[in-house]
PAGUDREN-878922 format. One record per atom (N, C-alpha, C): x, y, z. Coordinates in steps of 0.05 Angstrom, whole numbers, padded with zeros to 5 digits, always signed. Atoms other than C-alpha are relative to their C-alpha. Layout:
BEGIN
XYZ/...
END
This chain:
BEGIN
+00008-00021+00019/+00995+01743+04020/+00021-00001-00022/-00017+00002+00023/+01020+01739+03952/+00014+00026-00007/-00015-00024+00008/+01074+01786+03930/-00006+00006-00029/+00008-00007+00027/+01046+01820+03868/+00019+00018-00014/-00020-00017+00013/+01107+01862+03852/+00013-00015-00023/-00012+00013+00023/+01135+01846+03784/+00028-00009+00006/-00027+00011-00004/+01197+01802+03787/+00019+00012-00021/-00020-00010+00018/+01258+01833+03758/+00015-00023-00013/-00015+00021+00015/+01290+01790+03705/+00029+00006+00002/-00029-00004-00004/+01361+01782+03726/+00017-00015-00020/-00016+00015+00020/+01380+01737+03669/+00014+00020-00019/-00016-00017+00017/+01433+01767+03625/-00011-00002-00029/+00011+00000+00027/+01404+01788+03557/+00024-00004-00019/-00022+00004+00020/+01445+01764+03497/+00008+00026-00013/-00010-00024+00013/+01489+01817+03467/-00003-00003-00030/+00005+00001+00028/+01468+01831+03395/+00024+00012-00015/-00023-00009+00015/+01528+01835+03349/-00009+00017-00024/+00006-00016+00024/+01527+01889+03296/+00010-00014-00025/-00008+00014+00025/+01527+01857+03228/+00017+00018-00017/-00018-00015+00018/+01583+01878+03182/-00008-00002-00029/+00009+00004+00028/+01547+01855+03119/-00012+00025-00012/+00011-00024+00011/+01505+01917+03110/+00021+00021-00005/-00022-00020+00003/+01567+01960+03120/+00016-00006-00025/-00016+00007+00024/+01605+01921+03068/-00015+00006-00025/+00017-00005+00024/+01547+01924+03020/-00001+00030-00005/+00001-00029+00003/+01543+01998+03033/+00025+00012-00012/-00025-00010+00011/+01617+02009+03019/+00002-00007-00029/-00002+00008+00028/+01615+01968+02955/-00020+00016-00017/+00020-00015+00015/+01552+02005+02934/+00010+00028-00006/-00011-00027+00004/+01586+02072+02944/+00022-00001-00021/-00022+00002+00020/+01647+02048+02905/-00011-00004-00027/+00012+00005+00026/+01604+02021+02849/-00013+00025-00011/+00014-00024+00009/+01563+02085+02847/+00021+00021-00008/-00021-00019+00007/+01627+02127+02848/+00013-00007-00027/-00013+00009+00025/+01658+02085+02792/-00019+00006-00023/+00019-00004+00021/+01595+02089+02751/-00003+00030-00006/+00002-00029+00004/+01590+02164+02763/+00025+00011-00014/-00025-00008+00012/+01663+02173+02745/+00000-00007-00030/+00002+00009+00028/+01653+02132+02682/-00019+00016-00017/+00020-00016+00014/+01591+02172+02664/+00012+00027-00007/-00012-00026+00006/+01629+02237+02671/+00023-00001-00020/-00020+00004+00021/+01687+02210+02631/-00013-00001-00027/+00015+00002+00025/+01637+02192+02577/-00010+00027-00009/+00010-00026+00006/+01606+02260+02581/+00022+00019-00009/-00023-00017+00007/+01674+02293+02579/+00010-00006-00028/-00008+00008+00027/+01692+02253+02516/-00019+00011-00021/+00020-00011+00018/+01627+02275+02484/+00004+00030-00003/-00002-00029+00001/+01637+02347+02503/+00026+00009-00014/-00025-00007+00013/+01710+02348+02482/-00001-00003-00030/+00002+00005+00029/+01695+02317+02414/-00017+00022-00013/+00017-00021+00011/+01640+02368+02403/+00014+00026-00001/-00013-00026-00002/+01680+02427+02427/+00023+00003-00020/-00022-00001+00018/+01740+02409+02384/-00008+00009-00028/+00009-00006+00027/+01698+02418+02321/-00025+00018+00002/+00023-00018-00003/+01648+02469+02348/+00001+00023-00021/-00004-00022+00019/+01677+02525+02305/+00020-00009-00022/-00016+00010+00022/+01703+02505+02237/+00001+00020-00023/-00004-00018+00023/+01732+02546+02180/+00004-00018-00024/-00002+00016+00024/+01724+02517+02110/+00012+00016-00022/-00013-00013+00022/+01768+02534+02051/-00003-00017-00025/+00004+00015+00025/+01750+02513+01980/+00023+00006-00019/-00024-00002+00017/+01808+02499+01932/-00006-00009-00028/+00005+00007+00028/+01803+02500+01857/+00027-00004-00014/-00025+00006+00014/+01856+02471+01811/-00004-00021-00021/+00005+00021+00019/+01832+02408+01778/-00022+00007-00020/+00020-00006+00020/+01792+02411+01714/-00023-00021+00000/+00021+00021-00003/+01753+02348+01732/-00001-00008+00030/+00005+00008-00028/+01730+02312+01795/+00024-00012+00014/-00022+00011-00016/+01775+02290+01852/-00009-00027+00012/+00006+00027-00010/+01777+02216+01870/+00010-00005+00028/-00013+00008-00025/+01824+02215+01929/+00017+00023+00011/-00017-00019-00014/+01860+02259+01980/+00017-00014+00020/-00018+00012-00021/+01920+02243+02025/+00016+00023+00012/-00016-00021-00013/+01957+02285+02076/+00029-00011+00005/-00028+00008-00004/+02033+02284+02084/+00005-00007+00030/-00006+00007-00028/+02065+02254+02148/+00006+00024+00018/-00005-00023-00017/+02087+02323+02171/-00023+00020+00000/+00024-00017+00000/+02019+02354+02155/+00003+00026-00015/-00004-00025+00014/+02049+02410+02113/-00012+00001-00028/+00011+00001+00026/+02022+02386+02047/-00021-00021-00002/+00018+00022+00006/+01967+02343+02018/-00001-00003-00031/+00001+00006+00029/+01956+02310+01950/-00028-00008-00008/+00026+00007+00011/+01895+02302+01906/+00003-00015-00026/+00000+00016+00024/+01882+02250+01852/-00025+00006-00016/+00022-00010+00015/+01837+02271+01795/-00007-00015-00026/+00009+00010+00026/+01796+02250+01735/+00014+00013-00023/-00014-00015+00022/+01838+02300+01695/+00028-00012-00006/-00025+00015+00004/+01896+02249+01696/+00024+00011+00015/-00023-00012-00014/+01938+02290+01744/-00002-00004+00030/-00002-00002-00030/+01960+02293+01817/+00009+00028+00006/-00008-00027-00009/+01964+02360+01851/+00010-00001+00029/-00010-00004-00027/+02005+02378+01913/-00007+00028+00009/+00010-00025-00011/+01979+02433+01959/+00014+00007+00026/-00009-00009-00026/+02005+02475+02016/-00024-00001+00019/+00023+00004-00018/+01961+02454+02074/-00006+00025+00017/+00005-00023-00016/+01969+02520+02111/-00013+00022-00016/+00011-00022+00016/+01953+02568+02055/-00021-00009-00020/+00018+00010+00020/+01914+02523+02008/+00009+00006-00029/-00010-00006+00026/+01958+02544+01950/+00012-00025-00014/-00012+00023+00014/+01978+02493+01896/+00030+00003-00002/-00029+00000+00001/+02051+02473+01897/+00011-00012-00025/-00011+00014+00023/+02060+02426+01839/-00021-00018-00012/+00018+00019+00013/+02022+02385+01788/+00017-00022-00013/-00015+00023+00010/+02048+02315+01772/-00015-00012-00023/+00012+00010+00025/+02034+02293+01701/+00015-00025-00010/-00012+00024+00010/+02046+02224+01673/-00020-00022-00004/+00022+00020+00005/+01983+02182+01679/-00014+00007-00026/+00014-00003+00026/+01945+02171+01614/-00030-00004+00003/+00028+00004-00006/+01878+02161+01648/-00005+00011+00028/+00006-00011-00026/+01841+02185+01711/+00017-00013+00022/-00015+00010-00023/+01882+02179+01775/-00020-00004+00023/+00021+00008-00019/+01842+02142+01828/+00009+00001+00029/-00009+00002-00027/+01887+02141+01889/+00029+00012+00003/-00027-00009-00006/+01949+02172+01921/+00007-00007+00029/-00009+00006-00027/+01991+02155+01982/+00029+00010+00005/-00027-00009-00008/+02051+02186+02018/+00015-00023+00013/-00017+00019-00015/+02109+02142+02040/+00002+00010+00029/-00002-00008-00028/+02118+02142+02116/+00021+00022+00005/-00020-00021-00005/+02181+02185+02110/-00006+00026-00015/+00009-00025+00014/+02145+02236+02066/+00017+00007-00024/-00018-00006+00023/+02197+02231+02010/-00011-00009-00027/+00011+00012+00025/+02156+02192+01959/-00030+00001+00000/+00028+00002+00004/+02086+02195+01932/-00006-00022-00020/+00009+00020+00019/+02051+02136+01900/-00027+00008-00011/+00025-00005+00013/+01994+02144+01851/-00009-00023-00017/+00010+00022+00017/+01949+02095+01814/-00025+00008-00013/+00023-00009+00015/+01894+02098+01764/-00012-00020-00020/+00014+00016+00019/+01852+02073+01707/+00019-00009-00023/-00020+00009+00020/+01915+02065+01663/+00015-00025+00008/-00010+00026-00009/+01931+02002+01703/+00028+00001+00011/-00028-00002-00009/+01997+02029+01730/+00000+00013+00028/-00007-00014-00025/+02027+02052+01796/+00025+00016-00006/-00023-00017+00004/+02074+02111+01794/+00011+00009+00026/-00014-00010-00023/+02125+02132+01846/+00014+00026-00007/-00010-00026+00006/+02145+02205+01850/+00019+00009+00022/-00018-00013-00019/+02203+02241+01884/-00013+00027+00008/+00014-00025-00008/+02170+02296+01925/+00018+00024+00002/-00018-00022+00000/+02232+02338+01929/+00002+00013-00027/-00004-00010+00028/+02240+02345+01854/-00025-00001-00017/+00023+00004+00016/+02172+02324+01829/+00004-00019-00024/-00006+00018+00022/+02206+02275+01783/-00011-00028+00005/+00010+00027-00001/+02179+02206+01766/+00024-00019+00007/-00021+00019-00007/+02220+02151+01800/-00002-00025-00016/+00004+00024+00016/+02189+02090+01768/-00030-00004-00005/+00028+00008+00006/+02125+02063+01737/-00001-00031+00002/+00004+00029-00004/+02100+01994+01758/-00025-00008-00016/+00022+00011+00016/+02056+01956+01709/-00016-00019+00018/+00015+00016-00019/+02003+01931+01757/-00018-00021-00013/+00018+00018+00014/+01957+01898+01706/-00023-00009+00017/+00023+00006-00017/+01898+01902+01752/-00026+00014-00009/+00022-00016+00011/+01847+01936+01706/+00003+00028+00012/-00003-00026-00014/+01832+02000+01745/+00014-00005+00027/-00013+00003-00026/+01881+02006+01803/-00014+00020+00019/+00019-00017-00015/+01828+02032+01851/+00012+00012+00025/-00011-00011-00025/+01871+02041+01913/+00029-00007+00002/-00029+00004-00004/+01944+02047+01933/+00006+00009+00029/-00008-00008-00027/+01974+02048+02003/+00027-00012+00008/-00025+00010-00011/+02042+02042+02037/-00005-00013+00027/+00000+00011-00027/+02053+01998+02097/+00013+00021+00018/-00011-00020-00017/+02069+02041+02158/+00030-00002+00004/-00029+00002-00002/+02140+02014+02160/+00014+00006-00026/-00011-00008+00026/+02150+02034+02087/+00012-00022-00016/-00013+00022+00014/+02172+01964+02066/-00017-00011-00023/+00018+00011+00021/+02111+01947+02023/-00019+00022-00011/+00019-00017+00013/+02064+01981+01975/-00023-00018-00010/+00023+00018+00006/+01994+01951+01966/-00018+00014-00020/+00018-00011+00020/+01953+01962+01903/-00024-00018-00002/+00025+00015+00002/+01880+01941+01896/-00014+00005-00026/+00011-00003+00027/+01848+01928+01829/-00029-00006-00002/+00029+00004+00006/+01779+01929+01799/-00005-00028-00011/+00003+00028+00008/+01792+01857+01777/-00002-00018+00024/+00002+00015-00025/+01788+01835+01850/+00027-00010+00011/-00026+00009-00008/+01863+01824+01856/+00015+00022+00015/-00017-00018-00016/+01909+01856+01908/+00028-00009-00004/-00028+00007+00004/+01983+01860+01896/+00017+00016+00021/-00019-00012-00019/+02040+01874+01945/+00027+00003-00014/-00024-00007+00014/+02102+01908+01918/+00022+00009+00019/-00022-00013-00013/+02171+01927+01942/+00003+00027-00012/-00001-00027+00012/+02170+02003+01933/+00029+00009-00008/-00028-00008+00006/+02246+02006+01930/+00009-00008-00028/-00009+00010+00027/+02253+01965+01866/-00023-00007-00018/+00023+00007+00016/+02182+01953+01842/-00005-00030-00003/+00003+00029+00001/+02187+01878+01853/-00027-00009+00012/+00025+00011-00010/+02122+01840+01861/+00006-00021+00022/-00004+00018-00023/+02120+01805+01929/-00022-00021+00003/+00023+00018-00003/+02050+01775+01933/-00022+00008-00019/+00025-00005+00014/+01987+01768+01892/-00022-00013+00016/+00021+00009-00018/+01925+01762+01935/-00027-00003-00015/+00025+00005+00014/+01863+01730+01905/-00021-00012+00019/+00021+00010-00018/+01797+01719+01940/-00026+00015-00005/+00024-00015+00006/+01749+01775+01924/-00011-00009-00028/+00012+00009+00025/+01700+01755+01869/-00009+00024-00017/+00005-00024+00015/+01689+01827+01847/+00022+00020+00007/-00021-00020-00004/+01729+01892+01847/+00005+00008+00029/-00007-00009-00026/+01765+01919+01907/+00000+00031+00000/+00003-00029-00002/+01745+01990+01926/+00024+00013+00015/-00020-00013-00018/+01797+02003+01981/+00015-00021+00015/-00016+00017-00018/+01851+01973+02024/+00014+00017+00021/-00014-00013-00021/+01887+01990+02088/+00020-00019+00013/-00020+00016-00013/+01948+01965+02126/+00000+00007+00030/+00001-00004-00029/+01949+01955+02201/+00025+00016+00009/-00022-00017-00010/+01994+02002+02243/+00026-00015+00004/-00024+00015-00003/+02043+01945+02256/+00010-00013-00026/-00008+00009+00027/+02047+01930+02181/-00003-00030-00004/+00002+00029+00001/+02026+01857+02192/-00025-00009-00015/+00025+00009+00011/+01955+01856+02164/-00009+00020-00022/+00013-00015+00021/+01923+01880+02099/-00030-00004+00003/+00029+00002+00000/+01848+01895+02101/-00010+00010-00027/+00011-00008+00026/+01810+01899+02035/-00030+00001+00000/+00029-00005+00001/+01740+01925+02020/-00010-00006-00028/+00008+00009+00026/+01703+01892+01963/-00028+00007-00009/+00026-00003+00012/+01646+01902+01916/-00018-00024+00006/+00014+00025-00007/+01627+01831+01936/-00012+00001+00028/+00013-00005-00026/+01603+01861+02003/+00017-00012+00023/-00017+00012-00021/+01661+01828+02042/+00024+00018+00006/-00026-00010-00009/+01721+01851+02081/+00018-00024+00003/-00019+00022-00003/+01782+01806+02077/+00025+00009+00013/-00025-00006-00014/+01842+01805+02122/+00021-00020-00009/-00022+00015+00012/+01909+01781+02095/+00025+00004+00017/-00026-00002-00013/+01976+01765+02126/+00020+00013-00019/-00018-00015+00018/+02027+01815+02098/+00024-00017-00009/-00024+00014+00006/+02087+01769+02102/-00004-00025-00018/+00005+00024+00015/+02057+01705+02074/-00020+00003-00023/+00021-00004+00020/+02000+01733+02033/-00025-00018+00004/+00022+00018-00005/+01952+01683+02065/-00025+00015+00009/+00025-00012-00009/+01879+01699+02075/-00005-00008+00029/+00004+00005-00028/+01865+01705+02150/-00029-00002+00008/+00028+00000-00008/+01791+01720+02153/-00016+00013-00022/+00019-00013+00018/+01731+01737+02109/-00024+00008+00016/+00023-00011-00015/+01677+01781+02139/-00022+00008-00020/+00023-00010+00015/+01609+01787+02106/-00010+00025+00014/+00001-00025-00015/+01606+01860+02124/-00025+00016-00003/+00022-00019+00005/+01549+01898+02092/-00020-00012-00019/+00021+00008+00018/+01485+01891+02052/+00005+00010-00029/-00007-00012+00026/+01518+01928+01994/+00031+00001-00002/-00030-00001+00002/+01590+01937+01967/+00013+00017+00022/-00016-00014-00020/+01642+01958+02018/+00018+00019-00015/-00014-00020+00016/+01670+02023+01991/+00023+00014+00014/-00020-00014-00015/+01716+02047+02046/+00009-00017+00024/-00010+00016-00023/+01760+02017+02101/+00024+00015+00012/-00022-00013-00014/+01808+02042+02154/+00005-00014+00027/-00007+00010-00027/+01846+02015+02215/+00001+00023+00020/-00004-00019-00022/+01843+02051+02281/+00029+00003+00006/-00029-00004-00006/+01910+02079+02305/+00012-00022+00017/-00011+00022-00017/+01917+02022+02356/-00002-00027-00014/+00001+00025+00016/+01902+01970+02302/-00021-00020+00009/+00019+00019-00011/+01846+01937+02343/-00027+00001-00014/+00026-00004+00012/+01787+01964+02303/+00002+00007-00029/+00003-00008+00028/+01767+01968+02230/-00026+00016-00002/+00024-00014+00007/+01718+02019+02204/-00005-00005-00030/+00007+00004+00028/+01681+02005+02139/-00024+00018-00007/+00022-00016+00011/+01635+02048+02096/-00012-00015-00024/+00013+00017+00020/+01584+02019+02048/-00020+00014-00017/+00022-00009+00016/+01535+02029+01993/-00027-00003+00013/+00025+00002-00015/+01482+02010+02044/-00005+00024+00018/+00002-00026-00013/+01493+02080+02073/+00009-00001+00030/-00008+00002-00028/+01521+02054+02139/+00031-00001+00003/-00027+00003-00008/+01588+02054+02175/+00000-00021+00022/-00002+00021-00021/+01609+01994+02217/+00028-00001+00011/-00025+00006-00014/+01663+01981+02268/+00003-00030+00005/-00005+00029-00002/+01695+01912+02271/+00024-00005+00019/-00023+00009-00016/+01740+01877+02321/+00019-00016-00018/-00019+00012+00018/+01802+01859+02282/+00007-00029+00008/-00009+00027-00010/+01821+01799+02326/-00021-00021-00005/+00021+00020+00002/+01753+01765+02322/-00017+00002-00026/+00016-00005+00023/+01721+01795+02260/-00029+00005+00007/+00028-00005-00009/+01658+01810+02301/-00007+00029-00002/+00008-00028+00001/+01617+01873+02292/-00001+00013+00028/+00001-00015-00026/+01622+01926+02347/-00023+00019+00000/+00021-00021+00001/+01575+01981+02325/-00006+00008-00029/+00008-00010+00026/+01536+02007+02266/-00009+00029+00002/+00007-00028+00000/+01530+02082+02251/-00018+00006-00024/+00019-00007+00021/+01471+02108+02212/-00004+00030+00000/+00003-00028+00001/+01464+02179+02188/+00001+00011-00029/-00002-00008+00028/+01484+02186+02115/-00024-00009-00015/+00024+00007+00016/+01429+02185+02063/+00008-00011-00028/-00009+00012+00025/+01472+02157+02006/+00026-00016+00006/-00024+00016-00003/+01534+02114+01994/+00021+00014+00018/-00023-00010-00015/+01592+02122+02044/+00025-00008-00016/-00022+00004+00018/+01654+02130+02001/+00027+00000+00014/-00026-00003-00013/+01709+02144+02052/-00004+00001+00030/-00001-00003-00029/+01725+02136+02126/+00029+00004+00009/-00027-00006-00010/+01784+02162+02166/-00001+00005+00030/-00003-00006-00029/+01803+02160+02240/+00018+00024+00004/-00020-00021-00008/+01835+02220+02273/+00023-00014+00014/-00024+00013-00011/+01905+02207+02301/-00003-00012+00028/+00004+00010-00027/+01879+02195+02371/-00020-00024+00000/+00019+00022+00001/+01827+02144+02347/-00026+00006+00013/+00024-00006-00014/+01771+02181+02382/-00023+00010-00018/+00019-00011+00019/+01737+02211+02321/+00003-00013-00027/+00000+00011+00027/+01718+02183+02254/-00014+00020-00019/+00012-00017+00021/+01704+02225+02191/-00009-00019-00022/+00011+00016+00022/+01661+02197+02135/-00009+00019-00022/+00009-00015+00023/+01649+02224+02065/-00020-00016-00016/+00022+00015+00012/+01587+02207+02026/-00009+00012-00026/+00013-00010+00024/+01550+02213+01961/-00023+00018+00005/+00020-00020-00007/+01500+02255+01999/+00012+00028+00002/-00014-00026+00002/+01552+02311+01991/+00008+00011+00027/-00008-00010-00027/+01567+02315+02066/+00023-00016+00011/-00020+00013-00016/+01622+02297+02115/-00011-00001+00028/+00010+00003-00027/+01600+02269+02182/+00024-00006+00018/-00019+00006-00020/+01642+02268+02245/-00014-00016+00022/+00012+00019-00019/+01629+02211+02295/+00018-00003+00024/-00014+00008-00024/+01648+02197+02366/+00004-00031-00001/-00005+00029+00003/+01682+02128+02361/-00010-00015+00024/+00007+00014-00024/+01669+02109+02433/-00030-00003+00004/+00029+00000-00005/+01595+02126+02435/-00017-00005-00025/+00015+00003+00024/+01575+02123+02362/-00017+00024-00006/+00016-00024+00003/+01545+02192+02369/+00010+00017-00024/-00007-00019+00021/+01543+02239+02309/+00007+00027+00013/-00009-00025-00012/+01584+02300+02329/-00010+00024-00015/+00011-00021+00017/+01568+02344+02270/+00003-00007-00029/+00000+00005+00029/+01558+02347+02195/+00011+00025-00014/-00011-00021+00016/+01599+02389+02147/-00014+00001-00027/+00012-00004+00026/+01564+02417+02086/+00015+00022-00015/-00014-00020+00016/+01597+02456+02030/+00005-00010-00028/-00004+00011+00027/+01612+02409+01972/-00027-00001-00014/+00025+00001+00017/+01562+02413+01915/-00001-00026-00016/+00000+00026+00013/+01581+02344+01890/+00006-00022+00020/-00006+00023-00017/+01594+02274+01917/+00027+00003+00014/-00025+00000-00015/+01647+02270+01971/+00013-00027-00003/-00013+00026+00006/+01695+02216+01947/+00021-00008+00021/-00022+00007-00018/+01750+02221+01999/+00003+00020+00022/-00006-00018-00023/+01767+02249+02068/+00026-00010+00013/-00025+00007-00014/+01833+02250+02107/+00005+00020+00022/-00008-00017-00022/+01855+02277+02175/+00029+00008-00004/-00028-00008-00002/+01919+02316+02184/+00013-00017+00022/-00014+00016-00021/+01972+02280+02227/-00005+00010+00028/+00006-00010-00027/+01956+02326+02286/-00030+00002+00006/+00029+00000-00004/+01881+02320+02276/-00014+00026+00000/+00011-00027-00002/+01870+02395+02271/-00014+00009-00026/+00016-00007+00024/+01844+02396+02199/-00006-00026-00015/+00009+00022+00017/+01808+02350+02150/+00001+00010-00028/+00001-00007+00028/+01817+02350+02075/-00021-00019-00013/+00020+00015+00014/+01761+02327+02029/+00002+00006-00030/+00000-00003+00029/+01754+02317+01954/-00026-00008-00012/+00027+00005+00011/+01692+02319+01910/+00002-00006-00030/+00000+00010+00028/+01673+02291+01842/-00006+00023-00020/+00003-00019+00022/+01657+02324+01775/-00022+00021+00004/+00021-00020-00006/+01596+02360+01803/+00011+00023+00016/-00012-00020-00017/+01643+02401+01846/+00029+00007-00009/-00027-00002+00009/+01716+02389+01826/+00019+00014+00020/-00016-00015-00019/+01743+02421+01890/+00010-00018+00022/-00009+00010-00026/+01784+02401+01950/-00008+00021+00021/+00006-00019-00022/+01765+02431+02017/+00017-00007+00024/-00014+00003-00026/+01803+02442+02081/-00020+00009+00022/+00017-00006-00023/+01762+02441+02145/+00017+00002+00025/-00018-00004-00022/+01800+02472+02203/-00015+00007+00026/+00009-00008-00026/+01787+02477+02277/+00008+00029+00005/-00007-00028-00005/+01784+02550+02296/+00009+00003+00029/
END
């Protein structure tokens, strides 16, 4: 008789090892998700902080010039600022009260640009009379006049180390001077039309120039050699600024856009669109996180540098905004407007 009871399988079943791959994948997935989440919240925090810093703003309008303002500059200590005007004068202002301190007279034509020396002891001014003037800020006395011979001297700027003074002319020529004695150090030729603006890198090694020929050119400060030419915009480049770390350039143009550029490669990083007319001025805040831009649309825009997001728009000028500048601590912005307005404005964080 057959035994019909099922036979018990006594063979040893293979032990199934637990795979570690899914666990590893899971761990890395969690890390990646956590990193991405942390990065997202950092990005959100940057957006929120930038917005909150300028959520409440107090604006003060300052009258003093009889004609339009071409340029504004803030002092290294943030206590004063200077304005250059079509009325042939430079005015110095108390940044806390908005009261005028002194008027510097000496130019025989409109003054187009002003710049403080890094030590705050000297002010440089330039204009349509083809000269650069250096002023003692303690006394208000003229130190020297440099015959630049550059047609309109459209822009003037000190190197951050104070060893050079750069003037940019409407004849397309850039000149580098020794501010201590007025000696000409270099003559830089390359732009085929006028130069609207120039800037010097934070390490004082590179000059960046913005041209009517739609290009940005980078020059070696010590040798005067051309380092790079960037075909930057579809219209004249009217404004230029280095970021505080020197790695990025911001440019503003008659094509109504702002662009960020990698200084090392000359490659574009980002384009900002928002203004409805020419962009005349750009300025980074001291931390390099925010950019201010002034435009012929009569507004000032604030941008998040990291995201390219428009933070907010300031309205108040009744004329073209020719120039904007941050205070050294980033807590206020100064702007200047043309003949349709003739005022400077201080925009303060409340």
